[in-house]
N, C-alpha and C positions, 0 to 999 in steps of 0.2 A: 699428766703433763699436757700442757696446752700447746706447746710448740712442736710442730710436726718434725722438724729437723732433729731437735733434741731427743724426741721420742724415738725417732728412727735410729739415731746413733746409739742410744742406750740399748735398744732391742738388738742391734747388730753386735754390740759389745757383749751383751748377755749370751747371744748365740755363740759368739766366738769363745767366750769363757767356758760354756758348757761343752763345746766341741773339744777344746783343749783338755778340759777335765776328763772327758770321755776317753780321749786318746791316752792320757796319762794313766787312767785306771786300767785300760786295756793292756798297756805295756808293763805296768808295775804291780798290778794287784790281780787277785782272782776273786774279787768281790762281784760275783755274777749278778746278784740282786741289785746291788748299787749301780752297776754298769747298765742294767736294764732300765732302771729308773731314770738315770741320767740320759740315756738314749731317747726314752719317751719324752722327757722334758725338752730335749733338743728338737725333736720332731714337732712338738706342740709350739715351741717358740718360732720355728720356721713357718709353720702354718699360720700362726698369729701375725707374723710379719707380712706374709703374702696377703692375707686378708686385710691387714691395715693399709698396705700400699694400694690395694684394689678399691679402696674407699672412693677415690675419684671416679673410677669407671662405674661404680655402682650409682654414684650421684648423677653421672651423665646419663646412664641408662634410665634412671628414674625420671630425669628431666625430659628426655625424648619421649618416653612412654606417656608422660602427662600431657605432652603436646599432641601426641598421636591420638589419644583418647579424649582430648579436650577436657582433661581433668586439671583445672587450674586452682584446685584447693591445696596443692602441694606447696610446702615451704622448704627452703634450704638454709642450713645453719653451719657456721664454722666452729662450733663449740668444741668438737672433738679434734679438730685439725689445727687449731691455733690461728694466729693472725695471718700467716702466710696464705691461707685459703679463704680469707675474708672476701677478697675481690671476686673470686670465682663464685662464691655463694651469693654475693650481692648481684653479680651479673645474672645468675640463674633467676633470682627473685625478681629482678627488673624485667627480664624477658617474660616471665610468667605473668607479672602484673600488666605488662603491655598487651599480651594475648587476652588476658581477662578483660581489659578495658575495650579492646577491639571487638571481642565477642559481645560485650554489653552494648556497645554502640551499634553493632550489626543487628542485634535483637531489637533495639529501639527503632532503628531505621526500618526493619521488617514490619514491626507493629505499626509504625507510622504509614508505611506504604499500604498495608492491609486496610488501615482506617480510611485512607484516601480512596483506595479502590472500592471499598464498600459504600462510599458516599458519593461517588461520581454519578452523573446522570446517565452515562453510557453503560449498558450491560456488558459484563466481562465474564467469559468462561475460559478456563484453561484446562486442556485435556491432553493425555499422552497418546502415543501411537496406537494403543489398544482401545482408545476411546474412554478410558477411565478419567473422570473429572477430578482435577486437583484443586480447582478453586472456582467459585461462583459467587459474584457479588449480589447485593440486594436488588440492584436495578435489573439484573438479568432474571432474578426470581419474579419480579413484578411484571416484566415484559412477557415472560413465558407462562405466568400464572402457576408456578410450582414452588414448593418449599424446599425440595431437596432433589439433587441430581447426582447419581453416582457414575453413570455411564451415558455417553452421548446418544446411544441407541434408545434410551428411554424417552427421547423427544418424540418418538413415533406415537406415543400415547396422546400427545398434544395434537399432532397433525400427521397423518399417514405419509411416510416418505420424507419426513422432515430431517431425520438424521442423515439420510443419503444426500440431501441438498447441502447440509452443513459440511459433510465430508468432501463433497465435490467442490465446495468453495475454497478448499485448500489449493486447488489447481488454478481456478480463475481469480481467486483473491476476493471475490464478492459474490453474494447471492441475495435474492429478495425472498422474504418469507411472509406469507399471508396467513394470519391466524384468525379464525372466526369462532367467537364464543356466543353465548346466548344473548349477550347484550351489545356487543360491539365487534368491529372489524379492526384488526391491527396489521398495518403494513410495516414490516421490520426489514431493515437492510443490515446484512451481516458481512463483516470484513474479517478475513482470516490472515494470520501471520504465523509462520512456522519458525521455531528457534530450537537450539540445542542447549541442554542443561544436564549436568551430571551424566554425560554420555548417553542421553536419551532425547528423542525428538518430541517436542511439545507443540501444540497449536494454541494460539491465543485468539479467541473469537470475540469480536466487538459487535454488540447489538444495539441498534438505535431505532426507535419508533418514529417513522416519518409520515404517519398517517395524517396528522394535522397539516404538515408542510405540503403533502401531496394534495390535500383538499384545497389549501390556499392557492397552490399553483394551478390546480385544475380550474378553480373559479376564475383566477386571473386569465388563464388561457381561453376559457369560454368567453370572458368579457372582451378579450382582444379579437377573438374570432367573430363575435357578434358585431363588433365595430367594423371589422374589415368587410364582412358579408353585407352589413347594412350600407356601408359606403359604396361598395361595388354595385350592389343591386339598385340602390337609389340613383346612382349615376346612369344606369341603363333604363330603369323604369320611368324616371321623371321625364326624359325627352320622349320616350315611347308614349306615355300617357298624354303628354302635351300635343304631340303630333296626331295621335288618334283623335283627340278632341278637335283639333284643327280640321282634320279630314271630315269628321262628322259635321262640323259647322258648314264646311264648303258644300257637302252633299245636301244638307238641309236647305241651304239658301240658294242653290243653283239647280233649277229644274233641267236646264240643258247646259251643262258646263262647257265653257269655251276651251280653246286650245291651251291658253295660259293656265286655266284652272286645272285642266287635266295634268299639265306639267308639274304644277304644285303638288297635286295628289301623288304623282309618280315619285317625285323627290322625297316626299314625306314617307311613302311606303318603303323606298330604298333606305332611308335613314333608319326607319324602324327595323328593317331587315339587318342592317349593319350592327345596330345596338343589340339586337337579339342574338346575332352571331357572337358578338363580344361577350354577352352574358353566358352563352353556352360554352365559349372558350374558357371563361373564368371557372365555371362549374367543373369542366373537364380537368383543368389544372388542379383544382381543389381535390377532385377525386383521385388524381395521380399522387398527390401529396399524402392522402389519407390511407392509401393501400400499399404501404411498404411491406414487401414480403419478408418472411423470416429468413435470416441468412443461412446459407449452407457452408458451414465452416470447413476449410481445407488448408493444408500446409502447402504453400507454393513459393517459388523464388520471386522476389520483388523485381528482379531483372527482367523476367518474362513479362510481368505486368507492364513495366515501363516500355518495353519493345512494342507491345500491342498498342499502347496509347500513342507512341510516337508514329507508328505506321498509320494510325487513324487521322492524326492531326497535323503531321508535318507539312503536307501539301497546302492546307488552308493557312497555316502560319507563314509559309513561304510567300504565298500570294499577298498576304497582308504586310510583308516585309518585317516580320517579327522572328527573331532568333529563338528557337526552342531547343534547349539542351536538357538531357536527363542523365542522372548518374546514381549508382548505388555503391556504397562503401561499408563493408566489404561486398564484393560481387556475389558472394554466396549467401547473403542475408535473405532470410525467409520470413514469411508472415502467415499467421493463422487467421483467416477471415474468409468472407465470400468474395472471391476474386472479381466476379462480374459487377457486384455492387460497388466495391472500392474503385473499380475502373470508371464506373459511371460518376461517382462522386468526384474523382480527380478531373474527369473531362468537364464536368459542370464548372469547376473552379477555373480550369484553363480557358474555357470559352469566355467566361467573364473577364479574365485577364486579357484575352485577345481583344475584346471589345473596348476595354479601357486603354489599350495601347495604340489605338488606331492613329492618333495624331502625335505619337511620341517618336522623336528621332532616335535612331539606334535602339529600337525597342528590343528588349530581351526578357525571356522567361526561363528561369532555371528551376528544375525539379530535382531534388536530391533526397536520398533515403539513407538513414544511418541509425545506429543504436545510440540512445542518449546515455547520460551518466549512470543510470540505474538499469540499462539494458532494454528499455522500451523501444520498439521499432518506431521511428519517427520519419514522416514524409513532410518535406517543406517545399512550398511552391512560392517562388520569389519573382517579382517583376519590378521593373524600373519605371513604372507608369506614374500618373499624376498623384497617386495616393488617395486615401480615404480620410475624411475628417473624423474626429473623435465622435461627434454626434451621430454620423452615419454608421460608424463601426458598431455602435450599440444596437443598430436596427437591421443590419444586413442579413441576419439569419431569421428575421421575422417573416412568416409566410406572406407573400404578395407584396412585400415592400421592395420597391425598385426605384432607382434614380434615373432609369432610362424610360423614355416615353413609350417605347414599344415593349418594355420588359414585363415578364409575367410575375417576377418576384418569387419564384419557387425554386430556382436553380440552387442557390446556396442553402436555402432551408431544406431542400431535399438532400443535399450533400451532408448536412449536419445530421439529419435523421439516419442516413445510411451509416455514417461513421459511428454514431451512438449505438445503432443496432449491432455493430460489429465490435462492441466493447472498446470503442476509441473515443477520443476527444478532439475537437477542432477549435482552434483559436486564430484570430486575425490580429496582426500587428502592422500598422501603417503610419507613414509620415507623409504629410501633404508635400507634393512636388519632389519626393524622394523615392517612393515605391511602396509596395505592399507585400507582406509575407503571410501565407496561410500555413499553419503548423498542425499536422494531424499526428496524434500519438496513440499507439495501441498498447 
């Protein structure tokens, strides 16, 4: 029978008939063998009915087990149950086909992602909390000069202590790796990102060879430095050489120099002395810029740092009629850096701001500290001064560049070096006649 209901009714009628027959035989006959046979037949019919009715549960169990074990080869049919169960079987098959399609798309996307990751120019290594490597692309193999890597500790074979630097980068987010082989030097920057998958912590390590970029930047920096040094030295040496020649001519042409000649010689010597002092001052500034000490990192409240700076500068700002206000939000915000170096960096920026605000009415400088959208500690120094043109903004961090006649041009350059040494970045944003904002992020 193909119809479940008809099949069920017939089974119930048969069971009812056998039960009535069994009762009749028990009450009216003594046919023990027949009674036993009818009893067994009744039990078998009841068992068959229960098994028949449980067909739906068995199909559901099979369906859920196929999903649990990702076995999408199962199919469901209504042949035994009739048309009344066709919708259930169709629904089962539709869900199974949908899962099969989803898994197929997932596998295709995974293969596509693997292909992309294998061919990107950035080296990628993924490893778990125990250091076992789950994935390593071709670029990483080329950068590290290895064909296989099963555990991150094996990197010590390439360079002693390399695995420790990699693991430490999980805290700082970045580390620099220097690999020296027989033929070349490779300067690699590594960025680490931690994530959770399948209830386990993984680290994705991105490696990029920046040796060529460093060499280009180094050459560019040397060229800039040579231009600056040449400019400053020539500005001092040219008048010194000229005046020295003038003095020599005067002494050669005057056996007994008169009073005016002596005065000319004195002025020339004084000028030579001033230019020499200026050259010495320039060299001293360059030496200060070149000897940045290594930071002594410590965790400290930003509020304490701001109090120290305000105590140092509040009097000089008041004399210049400039309002200086500083705030931290939240007040408990802390920073890991060299406190004295960061203090010096902020003071350099504030001194520049004070000089720029001398002729500004209602001059104000606001220093605020807050965490940005991704939790980085941010210090912003804002003034309402004359602002800085876009052309000058591109140059203000260049050593010895200054728009002031008596400026050394190292204050902001020194501030940037300090911030970078403390794993931070500094940016300037300014609008002419509206004001300037320096933003430092750690």
